[in-house]
MDTraj code that builds the backbone (N, CA, C; nanometers):
import mdtraj as md
import numpy as np

residues = "MET LEU ARG ASN PHE PHE ARG PRO LYS VAL GLU LEU LYS ASN PHE ASP LYS MET GLY LYS PHE TYR ILE THR THR SER ILE ALA TYR VAL ASN ALA LEU PRO HIS ILE GLY TYR ALA LEU GLU LEU ALA GLN ALA ASP VAL LEU ALA ARG TRP LYS ARG LEU LYS GLY ASP ASP VAL PHE PHE LEU THR GLY THR ASP GLU HIS GLY ARG LYS ILE VAL GLU ALA ALA GLU LYS VAL GLU LYS PRO VAL GLU GLN PHE VAL ASP GLU THR ALA ALA LYS PHE LYS GLU LEU ALA GLY VAL LEU ASN ILE SER ASN ASP ASP PHE VAL ARG THR THR ASP GLN LYS ARG HIS TRP PRO ALA VAL GLU LYS MET TRP ARG LYS LEU LEU SER LYS GLY ASP ILE TYR LYS ALA ASN TYR LYS GLY LEU TYR CYS VAL GLY HIS GLU ALA PHE MET LYS PRO SER GLU LEU LYS ASP GLY LYS CYS PRO ILE HIS PHE LYS GLU PRO GLU THR ILE GLU GLU GLU ASN TYR PHE PHE ARG LEU SER ARG TYR ALA ASN".split()
xyz = np.array([
    [0.1391, -7.4715, 1.8266],
    [0.2375, -7.4836, 1.7203],
    [0.1790, -7.4415, 1.5850],
    [0.0608, -7.4943, 1.5489],
    [-0.0004, -7.4579, 1.4215],
    [-0.0393, -7.3116, 1.4164],
    [-0.0686, -7.2531, 1.5292],
    [-0.1081, -7.1129, 1.5327],
    [0.0016, -7.0255, 1.4714],
    [0.1262, -7.0534, 1.5020],
    [0.2377, -6.9755, 1.4475],
    [0.2643, -7.0071, 1.3006],
    [0.2217, -7.1241, 1.2561],
    [0.2440, -7.1648, 1.1177],
    [0.1772, -7.0691, 1.0198],
    [0.0622, -7.0162, 1.0571],
    [-0.0142, -6.9320, 0.9661],
    [0.0159, -6.7832, 0.9803],
    [0.1062, -6.7482, 1.0647],
    [0.1414, -6.6069, 1.0794],
    [0.2334, -6.5646, 0.9661],
    [0.2132, -6.4446, 0.9138],
    [0.2999, -6.3993, 0.8044],
    [0.4437, -6.3846, 0.8505],
    [0.5359, -6.4149, 0.7601],
    [0.6775, -6.4038, 0.7929],
    [0.7351, -6.2701, 0.7491],
    [0.6509, -6.1843, 0.6949],
    [0.6948, -6.0507, 0.6568],
    [0.6217, -5.9496, 0.7430],
    [0.6820, -5.8368, 0.7613],
    [0.6218, -5.7305, 0.8428],
    [0.5191, -5.6566, 0.7593],
    [0.3942, -5.6596, 0.8014],
    [0.2869, -5.5985, 0.7245],
    [0.2359, -5.4687, 0.7855],
    [0.2981, -5.4185, 0.8890],
    [0.2425, -5.3000, 0.9556],
    [0.2420, -5.1770, 0.8655],
    [0.3310, -5.1712, 0.7663],
    [0.3342, -5.0565, 0.6752],
    [0.2731, -5.0891, 0.5391],
    [0.1990, -5.1986, 0.5310],
    [0.1433, -5.2450, 0.4044],
    [0.0580, -5.1381, 0.3367],
    [-0.0203, -5.0635, 0.4118],
    [-0.1086, -4.9625, 0.3533],
    [-0.0397, -4.8280, 0.3319],
    [0.0912, -4.8203, 0.3541],
    [0.1637, -4.6936, 0.3389],
    [0.2818, -4.7079, 0.2429],
    [0.2724, -4.7982, 0.1497],
    [0.3872, -4.8289, 0.0649],
    [0.4073, -4.7312, -0.0506],
    [0.3029, -4.6691, -0.1023],
    [0.3180, -4.5733, -0.2112],
    [0.3106, -4.6358, -0.3484],
    [0.4104, -4.7169, -0.3854],
    [0.4106, -4.7854, -0.5149],
    [0.3900, -4.9337, -0.4891],
    [0.3115, -4.9954, -0.5755],
    [0.2777, -5.1355, -0.5527],
    [0.2686, -5.2079, -0.6861],
    [0.3414, -5.3171, -0.6990],
    [0.3418, -5.3991, -0.8194],
    [0.2777, -5.5322, -0.7852],
    [0.1794, -5.5724, -0.8624],
    [0.1156, -5.7021, -0.8401],
    [0.1084, -5.7770, -0.9721],
    [0.1349, -5.9059, -0.9657],
    [0.1270, -5.9901, -1.0841],
    [0.0645, -6.1235, -1.0472],
    [0.0004, -6.1838, -1.1429],
    [-0.0477, -6.3199, -1.1264],
    [0.0574, -6.4122, -1.1856],
    [0.0410, -6.5404, -1.1638],
    [0.1236, -6.6336, -1.2403],
    [0.0822, -6.6164, -1.3868],
    [0.1725, -6.6485, -1.4777],
    [0.1330, -6.6390, -1.6179],
    [0.0679, -6.7718, -1.6555],
    [-0.0547, -6.7619, -1.7028],
    [-0.1360, -6.8807, -1.7286],
    [-0.0804, -6.9621, -1.8444],
    [-0.0872, -7.0908, -1.8290],
    [-0.0396, -7.1848, -1.9290],
    [-0.1516, -7.2121, -2.0280],
    [-0.1285, -7.1903, -2.1569],
    [-0.2361, -7.1943, -2.2562],
    [-0.2522, -7.3294, -2.3262],
    [-0.2275, -7.4379, -2.2538],
    [-0.2497, -7.5692, -2.3139],
    [-0.3977, -7.6074, -2.3131],
    [-0.4796, -7.5303, -2.2424],
    [-0.6245, -7.5533, -2.2372],
    [-0.6912, -7.4196, -2.2084],
    [-0.8231, -7.4183, -2.2158],
    [-0.8984, -7.2956, -2.1885],
    [-0.8880, -7.2572, -2.0412],
    [-0.9142, -7.1304, -2.0079],
    [-0.9070, -7.0875, -1.8680],
    [-1.0023, -7.1690, -1.7804],
    [-0.9633, -7.1873, -1.6548],
    [-1.0459, -7.2610, -1.5599],
    [-1.0736, -7.1743, -1.4379],
    [-1.1525, -7.2248, -1.3469],
    [-1.1964, -7.1475, -1.2303],
    [-1.0786, -7.1044, -1.1423],
    [-0.9733, -7.1849, -1.1371],
    [-0.8563, -7.1486, -1.0571],
    [-0.7901, -7.0215, -1.1076],
    [-0.7819, -7.0083, -1.2397],
    [-0.7238, -6.8871, -1.2970],
    [-0.8149, -6.7678, -1.2714],
    [-0.9457, -6.7882, -1.2847],
    [-1.0415, -6.6801, -1.2568],
    [-1.0287, -6.6348, -1.1120],
    [-1.0128, -6.7295, -1.0204],
    [-0.9973, -6.6956, -0.8787],
    [-0.8693, -6.6157, -0.8559],
    [-0.7608, -6.6583, -0.9175],
    [-0.6340, -6.5861, -0.9025],
    [-0.6462, -6.4426, -0.9542],
    [-0.7108, -6.4257, -1.0697],
    [-0.7332, -6.2910, -1.1231],
    [-0.8148, -6.2065, -1.0255],
    [-0.9221, -6.2648, -0.9728],
    [-1.0095, -6.1908, -0.8812],
    [-0.9357, -6.1514, -0.7539],
    [-0.8553, -6.2419, -0.6995],
    [-0.7797, -6.2109, -0.5779],
    [-0.6803, -6.0976, -0.6026],
    [-0.6083, -6.1047, -0.7127],
    [-0.5122, -5.9990, -0.7452],
    [-0.5846, -5.8674, -0.7701],
    [-0.7010, -5.8745, -0.8332],
    [-0.7792, -5.7547, -0.8624],
    [-0.8279, -5.6869, -0.7346],
    [-0.8741, -5.7656, -0.6390],
    [-0.9187, -5.7089, -0.5107],
    [-0.8043, -5.6323, -0.4456],
    [-0.6864, -5.6917, -0.4437],
    [-0.5706, -5.6256, -0.3840],
    [-0.5337, -5.4987, -0.4612],
    [-0.5329, -5.5064, -0.5940],
    [-0.4983, -5.3892, -0.6755],
    [-0.5977, -5.2756, -0.6529],
    [-0.7254, -5.3082, -0.6505],
    [-0.8274, -5.2044, -0.6295],
    [-0.8161, -5.1434, -0.4898],
    [-0.7895, -5.2260, -0.3901],
    [-0.7750, -5.1748, -0.2532],
    [-0.6576, -5.0769, -0.2450],
    [-0.5450, -5.1169, -0.3028],
    [-0.4271, -5.0304, -0.2982],
    [-0.4527, -4.9000, -0.3745],
    [-0.5240, -4.9068, -0.4857],
    [-0.5572, -4.7836, -0.5590],
    [-0.6485, -4.6937, -0.4764],
    [-0.7461, -4.7540, -0.4087],
    [-0.8355, -4.6750, -0.3220],
    [-0.7578, -4.6039, -0.2117],
    [-0.6502, -4.6662, -0.1652],
    [-0.5668, -4.6074, -0.0601],
    [-0.4727, -4.5005, -0.1159],
    [-0.4748, -4.4834, -0.2485],
    [-0.3924, -4.3795, -0.3100],
    [-0.2580, -4.4265, -0.3611],
    [-0.2326, -4.5564, -0.3587],
    [-0.1040, -4.6072, -0.4062],
    [-0.0983, -4.6108, -0.5589],
    [0.0214, -4.5995, -0.6099],
    [0.0488, -4.6126, -0.7523],
    [0.0639, -4.7624, -0.7795],
    [-0.0358, -4.8223, -0.8433],
    [-0.0401, -4.9675, -0.8629],
    [-0.0173, -5.0026, -1.0095],
    [0.0640, -5.1033, -1.0322],
    [0.0770, -5.1627, -1.1648],
    [0.0426, -5.3096, -1.1506],
    [-0.0606, -5.3533, -1.2211],
    [-0.1146, -5.4889, -1.2104],
    [-0.0960, -5.5589, -1.3448],
    [-0.0176, -5.6663, -1.3430],
    [0.0195, -5.7387, -1.4643],
    [-0.0312, -5.8825, -1.4594],
    [-0.0816, -5.9295, -1.5706],
    [-0.1150, -6.0704, -1.5881],
    [-0.0788, -6.1082, -1.7309],
    [-0.0953, -6.2334, -1.7663],
    [-0.0626, -6.2740, -1.9022],
    [-0.0586, -6.4239, -1.9180],
    [0.0059, -6.4677, -2.0260],
    [0.0084, -6.6095, -2.0589],
    [0.1485, -6.6588, -2.0932],
    [0.1743, -6.7845, -2.0565],
    [0.2966, -6.8561, -2.0908],
    [0.2623, -6.9465, -2.2082],
    [0.3315, -6.9298, -2.3196],
    [0.2917, -6.9969, -2.4428],
    [0.3990, -7.0892, -2.4987],
    [0.4788, -7.1483, -2.4105],
    [0.5844, -7.2394, -2.4529],
    [0.5758, -7.3686, -2.3726],
    [0.6170, -7.4777, -2.4328],
    [0.6252, -7.6037, -2.3598],
    [0.5642, -7.7203, -2.4353],
    [0.6031, -7.8373, -2.3930],
    [0.5579, -7.9601, -2.4592],
    [0.4078, -7.9796, -2.4521],
    [0.3489, -7.9470, -2.3362],
    [0.2046, -7.9679, -2.3230],
    [0.1276, -7.8841, -2.4244],
    [0.1777, -7.7665, -2.4539],
    [0.1108, -7.6799, -2.5512],
    [0.1228, -7.7392, -2.6916],
    [0.2411, -7.7872, -2.7256],
    [0.2610, -7.8509, -2.8563],
    [0.1681, -7.9719, -2.8690],
    [0.1619, -8.0531, -2.7642],
    [0.0761, -8.1722, -2.7678],
    [-0.0716, -8.1342, -2.7786],
    [-0.1132, -8.0291, -2.7074],
    [-0.2532, -7.9844, -2.7135],
    [-0.2878, -7.9345, -2.8537],
    [-0.1952, -7.8631, -2.9167],
    [-0.2180, -7.8137, -3.0533],
    [-0.2272, -7.9304, -3.1515],
    [-0.1379, -8.0277, -3.1358],
    [-0.1408, -8.1450, -3.2236],
    [-0.2715, -8.2222, -3.2074],
    [-0.3197, -8.2299, -3.0851],
    [-0.4433, -8.3047, -3.0568],
    [-0.5635, -8.2463, -3.1320],
    [-0.5665, -8.1149, -3.1460],
    [-0.6776, -8.0505, -3.2187],
    [-0.6386, -8.0169, -3.3630],
    [-0.5219, -8.0682, -3.4044],
    [-0.4725, -8.0539, -3.5414],
    [-0.4641, -7.9084, -3.5868],
    [-0.4024, -7.8270, -3.5009],
    [-0.3803, -7.6861, -3.5347],
    [-0.2317, -7.6554, -3.5231],
    [-0.1833, -7.5612, -3.6035],
    [-0.0454, -7.5151, -3.5842],
    [-0.0323, -7.4532, -3.4444],
    [0.0832, -7.4706, -3.3829],
    [0.1027, -7.4229, -3.2456],
    [0.0742, -7.2735, -3.2343],
    [0.1239, -7.1942, -3.3288],
    [0.1035, -7.0491, -3.3219],
    [-0.0451, -7.0131, -3.3235],
    [-0.1206, -7.0768, -3.4101],
    [-0.2650, -7.0511, -3.4159],
    [-0.3322, -7.0932, -3.2852],
    [-0.2927, -7.2095, -3.2345],
    [-0.3511, -7.2607, -3.1103],
    [-0.3269, -7.1644, -2.9937],
    [-0.2019, -7.1175, -2.9782],
    [-0.1736, -7.0277, -2.8652],
    [-0.2396, -6.8916, -2.8844],
    [-0.2473, -6.8438, -3.0077],
    [-0.3167, -6.7166, -3.0322],
    [-0.4632, -6.7261, -2.9898],
    [-0.5291, -6.8333, -3.0296],
    [-0.6706, -6.8504, -2.9961],
    [-0.6915, -6.8692, -2.8457],
    [-0.6074, -6.9513, -2.7842],
    [-0.6240, -6.9800, -2.6417],
    [-0.5875, -6.8589, -2.5564],
    [-0.4801, -6.7890, -2.5901],
    [-0.4415, -6.6690, -2.5148],
    [-0.5514, -6.5638, -2.5220],
    [-0.6167, -6.5544, -2.6365],
    [-0.7272, -6.4583, -2.6509],
    [-0.8391, -6.4888, -2.5521],
    [-0.8625, -6.6162, -2.5238],
    [-0.9666, -6.6552, -2.4269],
    [-0.9278, -6.6130, -2.2852],
    [-0.7993, -6.6226, -2.2522],
    [-0.7532, -6.5795, -2.1198],
    [-0.7687, -6.4280, -2.1047],
    [-0.7308, -6.3561, -2.2098],
    [-0.7449, -6.2102, -2.2071],
    [-0.8924, -6.1710, -2.2011],
    [-0.9746, -6.2426, -2.2752],
    [-1.1190, -6.2166, -2.2751],
    [-1.1785, -6.2388, -2.1355],
    [-1.1330, -6.3422, -2.0663],
    [-1.1833, -6.3694, -1.9315],
    [-1.1562, -6.2517, -1.8383],
    [-1.0378, -6.1932, -1.8478],
    [-1.0065, -6.0764, -1.7643],
    [-1.1050, -5.9637, -1.7915],
    [-1.1424, -5.9453, -1.9174],
    [-1.2403, -5.8423, -1.9521],
    [-1.3795, -5.8744, -1.9010],
    [-1.4219, -5.9986, -1.9185],
    [-1.5547, -6.0413, -1.8733],
    [-1.5679, -6.0243, -1.7218],
    [-1.4611, -6.0527, -1.6487],
    [-1.4627, -6.0397, -1.5027],
    [-1.4370, -5.8965, -1.4562],
    [-1.4162, -5.8054, -1.5518],
    [-1.3884, -5.6646, -1.5208],
    [-1.2641, -5.6495, -1.4327],
    [-1.1625, -5.7265, -1.4646],
    [-1.0360, -5.7220, -1.3909],
    [-0.9635, -5.5933, -1.4294],
    [-0.9036, -5.5282, -1.3317],
    [-0.8441, -5.3955, -1.3527],
    [-0.6946, -5.4000, -1.3853],
    [-0.6497, -5.5085, -1.4509],
    [-0.5068, -5.5173, -1.4824],
    [-0.4648, -5.4043, -1.5764],
    [-0.3399, -5.3607, -1.5589],
    [-0.2831, -5.2544, -1.6417],
    [-0.2223, -5.3075, -1.7708],
    [-0.1840, -5.4341, -1.7690],
    [-0.1216, -5.4915, -1.8878],
    [-0.1455, -5.6418, -1.8896],
    [-0.1366, -5.6975, -2.0083],
    [-0.1497, -5.8412, -2.0312],
    [-0.0347, -5.8790, -2.1223],
    [0.0580, -5.9590, -2.0738],
    [0.1772, -5.9925, -2.1517],
    [0.1699, -6.1380, -2.1978],
    [0.2169, -6.1597, -2.3201],
    [0.2253, -6.2945, -2.3758],
    [0.3725, -6.3270, -2.3981],
    [0.4137, -6.4481, -2.3601],
    [0.5547, -6.4833, -2.3751],
    [0.5963, -6.5014, -2.5205],
    [0.5012, -6.5028, -2.6134],
    [0.5357, -6.5095, -2.7561],
    [0.5427, -6.3710, -2.8195],
    [0.5249, -6.2675, -2.7411],
    [0.5258, -6.1302, -2.7928],
    [0.6694, -6.0887, -2.8253],
    [0.7039, -6.0933, -2.9536],
    [0.8409, -6.0657, -2.9959],
    [0.8787, -5.9186, -2.9870],
    [0.7818, -5.8301, -2.9807],
    [0.8126, -5.6868, -2.9751],
    [0.8290, -5.6367, -2.8322],
    [0.7504, -5.6893, -2.7390],
    [0.7553, -5.6371, -2.6020],
    [0.8233, -5.7335, -2.5045],
    [0.7879, -5.8609, -2.5092],
    [0.8393, -5.9555, -2.4101],
    [0.9823, -5.9996, -2.4407],
    [1.0070, -6.0405, -2.5616],
    [1.1374, -6.0958, -2.5964],
    [1.2534, -5.9995, -2.5714],
    [1.2464, -5.8723, -2.6120],
    [1.3596, -5.7824, -2.5859],
    [1.3913, -5.7685, -2.4362],
    [1.2891, -5.7654, -2.3535],
    [1.3122, -5.7537, -2.2089],
    [1.3791, -5.8794, -2.1548],
    [1.3339, -5.9943, -2.2007],
    [1.3927, -6.1210, -2.1567],
    [1.5377, -6.1305, -2.2038],
    [1.5620, -6.0942, -2.3293],
    [1.6982, -6.1005, -2.3826],
    [1.7921, -6.0071, -2.3074],
    [1.7448, -5.8897, -2.2717],
    [1.8273, -5.7944, -2.1967],
    [1.8634, -5.8521, -2.0596],
    [1.7641, -5.9091, -1.9928],
    [1.7900, -5.9678, -1.8615],
    [1.8832, -6.0881, -1.8735],
    [1.8613, -6.1708, -1.9741],
    [1.9442, -6.2887, -1.9962],
    [2.0905, -6.2489, -2.0165],
    [2.1134, -6.1511, -2.1039],
    [2.2510, -6.1066, -2.1302],
    [2.3172, -6.0528, -2.0037],
    [2.2413, -5.9807, -1.9240],
    [2.2964, -5.9250, -1.8004],
    [2.3350, -6.0369, -1.7033],
    [2.2466, -6.1341, -1.6856],
    [2.2758, -6.2458, -1.5956],
    [2.3929, -6.3286, -1.6467],
    [2.3982, -6.3495, -1.7779],
    [2.5063, -6.4265, -1.8384],
    [2.6404, -6.3552, -1.8201],
    [2.6423, -6.2243, -1.8406],
    [2.7673, -6.1485, -1.8272],
    [2.8183, -6.1476, -1.6834],
    [2.7284, -6.1597, -1.5874],
    [2.7680, -6.1640, -1.4461],
    [2.8048, -6.3051, -1.4007],
    [2.7892, -6.4027, -1.4895],
    [2.8197, -6.5408, -1.4529],
    [2.7098, -6.6072, -1.3713],
    [2.5911, -6.5496, -1.3731],
    [2.4809, -6.6053, -1.2946],
    [2.4087, -6.7188, -1.3663],
    [2.4356, -6.7370, -1.4947],
    [2.3745, -6.8449, -1.5717],
    [2.4868, -6.9306, -1.6281],
    [2.4696, -7.0623, -1.6195],
    [2.5693, -7.1536, -1.6739],
    [2.4990, -7.2743, -1.7361],
    [2.5696, -7.3413, -1.8273],
    [2.5168, -7.4606, -1.8935],
    [2.5678, -7.5849, -1.8220],
    [2.4795, -7.6840, -1.8124],
    [2.5189, -7.8131, -1.7563],
    [2.4209, -7.9193, -1.8046],
    [2.4641, -8.0447, -1.7969],
    [2.3754, -8.1551, -1.8317],
    [2.2895, -8.1906, -1.7119],
    [2.1679, -8.2329, -1.7406],
    [2.0758, -8.2745, -1.6356],
    [2.0035, -8.3993, -1.6834],
    [1.9922, -8.4961, -1.5949],
    [1.9177, -8.6179, -1.6255],
    [1.8155, -8.6370, -1.5154],
    [1.6939, -8.6655, -1.5555],
    [1.5917, -8.6859, -1.4540],
    [1.4644, -8.7440, -1.5110],
    [1.3706, -8.7658, -1.4210],
    [1.2395, -8.8193, -1.4564],
    [1.1460, -8.7027, -1.4810],
    [1.0945, -8.6925, -1.6028],
    [1.0156, -8.5770, -1.6443],
    [0.8690, -8.6149, -1.6614],
    [0.7817, -8.5452, -1.5878],
    [0.6376, -8.5644, -1.6001],
    [0.5840, -8.4564, -1.6935],
    [0.5342, -8.4975, -1.8095],
    [0.4810, -8.4021, -1.9067],
    [0.3615, -8.3278, -1.8470],
    [0.2778, -8.3975, -1.7713],
    [0.1606, -8.3348, -1.7099],
    [0.1959, -8.2200, -1.6177],
    [0.3034, -8.2352, -1.5423],
    [0.3492, -8.1292, -1.4517],
    [0.4395, -8.0283, -1.5216],
    [0.4929, -8.0675, -1.6382],
    [0.5971, -7.9882, -1.7042],
    [0.7130, -7.9684, -1.6069],
    [0.7490, -8.0760, -1.5377],
    [0.8528, -8.0655, -1.4352],
    [0.9196, -8.2015, -1.4141],
    [1.0426, -8.1943, -1.3656],
    [1.1125, -8.3155, -1.3258],
    [1.0629, -8.3575, -1.1881],
    [1.0622, -8.4874, -1.1649],
    [1.0166, -8.5414, -1.0371],
    [1.1257, -8.6293, -0.9781],
    [1.1265, -8.6383, -0.8460],
    [1.2178, -8.7287, -0.7767],
    [1.1538, -8.8675, -0.7726],
    [1.2355, -8.9726, -0.7728],
    [1.1786, -9.1077, -0.7605],
    [1.0905, -9.1221, -0.6359],
    [1.1259, -9.0528, -0.5295],
    [1.0473, -9.0612, -0.4055],
    [0.9086, -8.9981, -0.4189],
    [0.8885, -8.9155, -0.5212],
    [0.7585, -8.8520, -0.5430],
    [0.6629, -8.9407, -0.6229],
    [0.7154, -9.0482, -0.6796],
    [0.6347, -9.1375, -0.7627],
    [0.5677, -9.2448, -0.6773],
    [0.4572, -9.2947, -0.7266],
    [0.3879, -9.4051, -0.6602],
    [0.3839, -9.5210, -0.7591],
    [0.4498, -9.6299, -0.7222],
    [0.4625, -9.7452, -0.8121],
    [0.5208, -9.7031, -0.9470],
    [0.6167, -9.6113, -0.9433],
    [0.6848, -9.5668, -1.0641],
    [0.6075, -9.4695, -1.1500],
    [0.4918, -9.4237, -1.1001],
    [0.4074, -9.3331, -1.1785],
    [0.3802, -9.2041, -1.1022],
    [0.3499, -9.1000, -1.1777],
    [0.3099, -8.9733, -1.1171],
    [0.1790, -8.9970, -1.0413],
    [0.1719, -8.9573, -0.9137],
    [0.0498, -8.9807, -0.8362],
    [-0.0681, -8.8930, -0.8787],
    [-0.0447, -8.7931, -0.9616],
    [-0.1521, -8.7056, -1.0098],
    [-0.2009, -8.7513, -1.1473],
    [-0.1056, -8.7774, -1.2376],
    [-0.1401, -8.8093, -1.3761],
    [-0.1432, -8.9594, -1.4048],
    [-0.0946, -9.0408, -1.3110],
    [-0.0949, -9.1871, -1.3228],
    [-0.0208, -9.2365, -1.4467],
    [0.0831, -9.1639, -1.4845],
    [0.1660, -9.2035, -1.5981],
    [0.3108, -9.2106, -1.5527],
    [0.3863, -9.3001, -1.6167],
    [0.5291, -9.3079, -1.5878],
    [0.5979, -9.1861, -1.6478],
    [0.6839, -9.1205, -1.5711],
    [0.7578, -9.0076, -1.6291],
    [0.8626, -9.0585, -1.7280],
    [0.9002, -8.9710, -1.8186],
    [1.0038, -9.0038, -1.9158],
    [1.1402, -8.9744, -1.8547],
    [1.2384, -9.0582, -1.8859],
    [1.3756, -9.0283, -1.8450],
    [1.4349, -8.9388, -1.9525],
    [1.4731, -8.8208, -1.9119],
    [1.5258, -8.7222, -2.0069],
    [1.6646, -8.6784, -1.9611],
    [1.7547, -8.6726, -2.0572],
    [1.8868, -8.6165, -2.0316],
    [1.9080, -8.5071, -2.1347],
    [1.9386, -8.3884, -2.0863],
    [1.9544, -8.2762, -2.1783],
    [2.0472, -8.1712, -2.1187],
    [2.0997, -8.0885, -2.2078],
    [2.1807, -7.9760, -2.1647],
    [2.0870, -7.8577, -2.1410],
    [2.1003, -7.7952, -2.0263],
    [2.0147, -7.6827, -1.9900],
    [2.0970, -7.5684, -1.9337],
    [2.0324, -7.4556, -1.9233],
    [2.0908, -7.3423, -1.8532],
    [2.0408, -7.3451, -1.7093],
    [2.1280, -7.3086, -1.6176],
    [2.0940, -7.3048, -1.4762],
    [2.1295, -7.1686, -1.4185],
    [2.0540, -7.1269, -1.3185],
    [2.0808, -7.0014, -1.2479],
    [2.1656, -7.0333, -1.1258],
    [2.2733, -6.9581, -1.1055],
    [2.3659, -6.9816, -0.9961],
    [2.3112, -6.9188, -0.8667],
    [2.2082, -6.9795, -0.8117],
    [2.1427, -6.9289, -0.6915],
    [2.2368, -6.9267, -0.5717],
    [2.3308, -7.0201, -0.5664],
    [2.4225, -7.0292, -0.4525],
    [2.5010, -6.8997, -0.4322],
    [2.5194, -6.8243, -0.5370],
    [2.5918, -6.6974, -0.5274],
    [2.5182, -6.5970, -0.4383],
    [2.3892, -6.6147, -0.4245],
    [2.3075, -6.5192, -0.3497],
    [2.2607, -6.5728, -0.2148],
    [2.3111, -6.6885, -0.1753],
    [2.2742, -6.7456, -0.0452],
    [2.3390, -6.6641, 0.0664],
    [2.2705, -6.6563, 0.1774],
    [2.3258, -6.5822, 0.2936],
    [2.4335, -6.6610, 0.3619],
])
top = md.Topology()
chain = top.add_chain()
for i, resn in enumerate(residues, 1):
    res = top.add_residue(resn, chain, resSeq=i)
    for name in ("N", "CA", "C"):
        top.add_atom(name, md.element.get_by_symbol(name[0]), res)
traj = md.Trajectory(xyz[None], top)
């Protein structure tokens, strides 16, 4: 039974004959300096990008940083720096790490980049909104700041996050949601 669990669910027989290949890492969260997990992710993506280039494929390799969220604001406040200065300094360390590791990424994007990132996001947002794929609704839930995510009561241990050992905050807010059900099979 476990033997089948680890088998890929996608057909890989043509993996080395694809021609064009896009690879991206997760965008690193800049509430703290880079850690070994991020370095490992960069290295893994780099190995794949270099292999595909050696095979003659047209590869575009993207990495970058996510610079929004409560944890970032709290981290900046903790070191008594303005948020913009804090994210600029921390994002520079992530970009520097890619250079130190000789990572072959083609681009490094920052979510605070008003000239390159924001216009692309706004264009996509408007398109999704015009198609009715995004809608507003109220949401109430238990929010773990450490995870930057809502948690189910069943995920808590004695009312606390089992990772951060803190009680999540009850938050009710109006948010935008993606209408995923429209694309279900």
